[in-house]
C-alpha positions as CSV (number, residue, x, y, z in Angstrom):
1,M,81.8,23.4,61.7
2,R,80.3,26.9,61.4
3,T,76.8,27.8,60.3
4,V,76.1,31.0,58.4
5,R,72.8,32.8,59.1
6,S,70.6,33.6,56.1
7,S,70.6,37.3,56.9
8,G,74.4,37.5,56.3
9,E,75.2,38.0,59.9
10,A,78.3,36.5,61.5
11,P,78.5,32.7,61.5
12,L,77.3,30.8,64.6
13,P,79.4,28.0,66.2
14,A,78.2,24.5,65.4
15,A,77.2,24.0,69.0
16,A,74.7,26.9,68.9
17,S,73.0,25.6,65.8
18,S,72.4,22.1,66.9
19,P,71.3,20.6,70.2
20,R,73.9,18.8,72.3
21,I,73.5,15.0,72.7
22,G,72.0,14.1,76.0
23,V,70.6,17.6,76.8
24,R,66.8,17.7,77.1
25,L,65.5,20.9,75.8
26,S,62.3,22.3,77.3
27,M,59.8,24.1,75.0
28,Y,58.0,27.3,76.0
29,V,54.4,26.7,77.1
30,C,53.7,30.4,77.9
31,I,55.5,33.0,75.9
32,C,53.8,35.9,77.7
33,N,55.3,34.8,81.0
34,G,58.4,32.9,79.7
35,L,57.2,29.6,81.2
36,T,58.9,26.4,80.0
37,E,57.3,23.0,80.0
38,R,59.7,21.8,82.7
39,R,58.7,24.6,85.1
40,V,55.0,24.2,84.4
41,R,55.2,20.4,85.0
42,E,57.0,20.9,88.3
43,A,54.4,23.4,89.4
44,A,51.5,21.2,88.1
45,A,52.7,18.3,90.2
46,G,51.7,20.1,93.4
47,A,48.6,22.0,92.0
48,R,45.0,21.0,91.7
49,S,43.9,23.6,89.2
50,V,45.3,25.8,86.4
51,S,45.1,28.8,88.6
52,G,47.1,26.9,91.2
53,V,49.8,26.3,88.7
54,Y,50.0,30.0,87.8
55,R,50.0,30.9,91.5
56,A,52.9,28.5,92.2
57,L,54.8,30.1,89.4
58,G,54.1,33.6,90.7
59,T,52.3,34.7,87.6
60,R,48.9,34.7,85.9
61,P,47.7,34.0,82.3
62,Q,48.0,36.9,80.0
63,C,46.5,36.0,76.5
64,G,45.1,32.7,77.6
65,K,46.5,30.5,74.8
66,C,48.5,28.4,77.2
67,V,45.6,27.4,79.5
68,D,44.8,24.2,77.6
69,C,48.4,23.1,77.6
70,V,48.7,23.8,81.4
71,R,45.5,22.0,82.1
72,A,46.7,18.9,80.2
73,M,49.8,18.8,82.5
74,L,47.7,18.6,85.7
75,P,47.9,15.2,87.3
76,G,44.8,13.1,86.6
77,C,43.6,15.6,83.9
78,G,45.2,14.0,80.9
79,G,43.9,16.8,78.7
80,A,40.3,16.1,79.7
81,G,38.4,19.4,79.8
82,A,40.4,21.1,77.1
83,E,37.1,22.1,75.4
84,A,35.9,23.7,78.6
85,A,39.2,25.6,79.0
86,N,39.0,26.7,75.4
87,A,35.5,27.9,75.8
88,A,36.5,30.0,78.8
89,V,38.9,32.0,76.6
90,P,37.2,34.6,74.5
91,A,37.0,33.8,70.8
92,S,38.9,37.0,70.0
93,I,41.9,35.7,71.9
94,R,41.7,32.1,70.7
95,A,42.2,33.1,67.0
């Protein structure tokens, strides 16, 4: 089966247009730094703070939109403190 792109470009193979069975896909948490959920969770397992996660990944937040998500992945945090993280990001960036 082949899928045709709406823009009229060459068709894609069926495997490229649908996920494979049994393959776990990882969403991007931070587009600025190209960090996937899997990598952030691995780094968060050994970190005690959001800045510790970024340090473990060898990067730092750019726009700040991923901070809440990263904080929620910290062990024992469970998303608590998301309002504080959001308040720390300037309103002009949060939009």
